[in-house]
N, C-alpha and C positions, 0 to 999 in steps of 0.2 A: 778710333780703334788704335791707330799708330801712336797718337800723342801720349797716352798714359804709359804705354810700354817703353817708348823712347825716354820719357821723363824719368821713369823708374830706373832705367839703366844709367842715365846721367847722374842721378842722385847717388847711386851706388859706386860708380867708377870715377866720378868727377866731383861736382859740388852743386848745392842748390843754385848758386849764381849761374853756373853753366846751363842748368836745366831751364831757368827762367830766361836766360839770354837766347837760348834756342827757341823757346816758345814765343819770344818777342819777335824773332826773325820771320816766323811764318806769316803773321799778318802783313808784314812789310813786303814779303814776296807776293802775297795776294793783292796788295795795293798796286804793286807794279804791273801785275797781270791785268788788273781792272782798267788800266789806261788803254788797253786794246779793245775793250768792249764797245760795241756800237749797237744802237737800236735798229733792228731790221726795218727797211722801208715799209710803210703802211701798217706798222704795228702800234700806232699811237691809240691810246684808249680814249674813246669819246664817252664821257660820263653823262652828258645831257642833263636830264632832270632826275638822275638816280638819287634815291633817298640816302642821305648821309646824316651823321650826327647822333647824339645820344637818344633822341626820340625814336629814330629809326631802329637803333640797336635795341632799345627797350621794347619796342613793338615786336621785333623778332624773338626776343627772349621770352616774352609772355605768350606769344601766339603760335610759335613753331616748335613742335615737339622734337623734330630732328635737330634743330639748333640746340635745344636743351640737352638732348642725349649726347651730342657731339661735344658740348662744353663740359659736361660731367666727365666724359671719357678723357678729354685732354687735361682736365684737372688731375685725374688719377695718374696719368702718365707723368705729368710734371712733378707731382708729389712723390711718386716712386723714384723717378730718375733723380730728383733733387736730393732726397734723403740719402740715396745710395751714393751719388757722386760727391756730396759734401762731407758726409760723415763716415762712409765706409773706409776710406784710407786712414782716418784717425783711429777708428776701431781696430783695424788691422795692425797699426803701429803699436797700439796698446797690447796686442797679442804677440809682439816681437816678430812680426812678419817682415822680411826684407823688402826694400822699396821696389826692387825688380819684380818680385812676386805680386806686390800690391798693384803695380802698373799692369802686370799680365792679367790679373783678375778683372780690373776695370776694362782692359782691352777685350777680354772674353765676353763681357756684357755687350760691348759695342759690336763685336763680331757677330754675336747671336742676333742683335737687332738688324744688322746689315744682311745677313744670310736669309733671314726669315721674310723679309719684305717682298722679294720676288714671288714668294709662295702665298701671298695674301689671299688671292682668289681661291686657291686650293684650301686654305685654312678656313675661309668663310663657308665654303661648301661642306667641309668636314664638320664644322660646328653646327650646321643647319640653318645658316642665314646670318646676316650682319648683326642682328640683335643678340643672338646667342654668342657670336664671336666677340662682341663688346663685353659681354658678361665674363667670358673666358679670359679675356685680356686682363680685366681688372682683378679677377680672382687669382690669376697667376702672379700678378704683381703684388697683391696683398699677401699671398703665401710666401713668395720669395723674400719680400722685405721683412715680414714678421718673423720668419724663421731665422733670418740672418742674425738676429740678436740672441738666439739660443744655441748657435753653433760656434765652435772655436777652432776647427781644423780647416785646412786649406781646401781639400777636395770638396767637401759639402758646400763650403762657401762659393766655390767655383760653379757648382751645379745650381745653386740659388741665384748666382749672378746671371747664368744663362737663362734661367726662368724669368727673371726680371727683364732681361734683354729681349726675350721673345715677346713678352706681354707688351713692353713699350714699343718694340719694333713693329708690331701689328697694330697697336692701338693708335699711334700717332697718325699714320696715313689713313686708317679707317675713319678717324674722326673727321679728317679733311674730306673724304669721299662722301660721308653722310651729310656733311655740311653743304658741300657744293651741289649735290644731286637733288636736294630738297629745298633749295633756296632759289628764287628767281634770279636770273642773271643780273638784273639791275640792283638787287639787294645784296649780292655776294660781297662787294667791298665792305659794306657795313658788317656783314656776318663774319668775315675774316678779321676785321678790326676788333670785333667783339671777342673773337677767339683769342687774339693776341693780348687783349686786355686781361682776360682770365688767366692766360699764361703768365703774364708779368705779375699779377697779384698773387698767384700761387707761388711763384719764385720769390716773392718778397715775404710772404707770410710764413711759408713752410719752414725755411731755415731758422727764422726767429723762434717759432713755436717749438720745433724739434730741438734746437739748441738749448732752450730753457729746460726741456725735459732731460736732455743729456747732462746739463749742469747739475741737476739735483738728484738724478737717479743713475747716471752712467749711460754708456752708448748701447749696451745690450738691451736694457729696458726701453731705450728710445726707439730702437728698431721695432720692438714688439708694439709699442705705442703707434708708430707709423703704420704698421700692418693693420692695427685696429682702425685707424683713421681711414685706410683704404677700404676696409670692410664697410665703413659708414658711407663712403663714396659709392661702393657697389650697391648698397641699399638704396641710395638716391637714384642711381642709374636704373635699377629695377622698377622704381616708381615712374620713370619717364618712358620706359620701353613700350608699354601697351599702346600709348597714344602714337608713338613713333611707328610701330608696326601697322596700326590702322592707317596712318598717313601714307606709308610706303605702299600698302596694298591698294589704297584708293588711287594713288598716282599711277601705279602699274596697271590698274584696271582701266 
């Protein structure tokens, strides 16, 4: 939340070199703090005969509908977040928006994600359960990303950034909750590794595909295309949810 706002201010009042130098100093500060971290006594993980590797992950992906739903949801979050984070500043620069305002809009999305996460339990109850909450998250991100390419003024773009932030802010922890609660403890490392694999693949493929669309059609149509892709992800999620709901009900019973 603070980074884009500070970077935009530095770009406007100083220079790109100052902005990047400040950004480089933050990881160095974190590295210095990390030297004081210690593993608490008795917190060592005993893996024993826990299933690891590609076969274990493939078995989880084929046979566990909760894992399938969680992975689809995390792909949606990374697709929405990646398209907005990577191309939104360039889109705004083309609209002659100052760097400070660009940073503020990115911070607004992060602020929305931060503020909504403590309300996740309330949001799930309001939606009528986790399955419907997942659908609402992906729908909000699809709407926010798709409409971004059709809007050219700052205030509506800020509202759409908030919508994306709310969807991503709820979707990311919700995917972790669904994954952890419906996977046996011994298989959770494989499940979390599988989730990370999907994250990295989405972060690799999405910028390439969306960048190609932007190259040939412009950034506005690219955001519309990304919104359509998210609707496709929503359709895939809807196909996984009935089996997930049956699994959740059987485990609750």
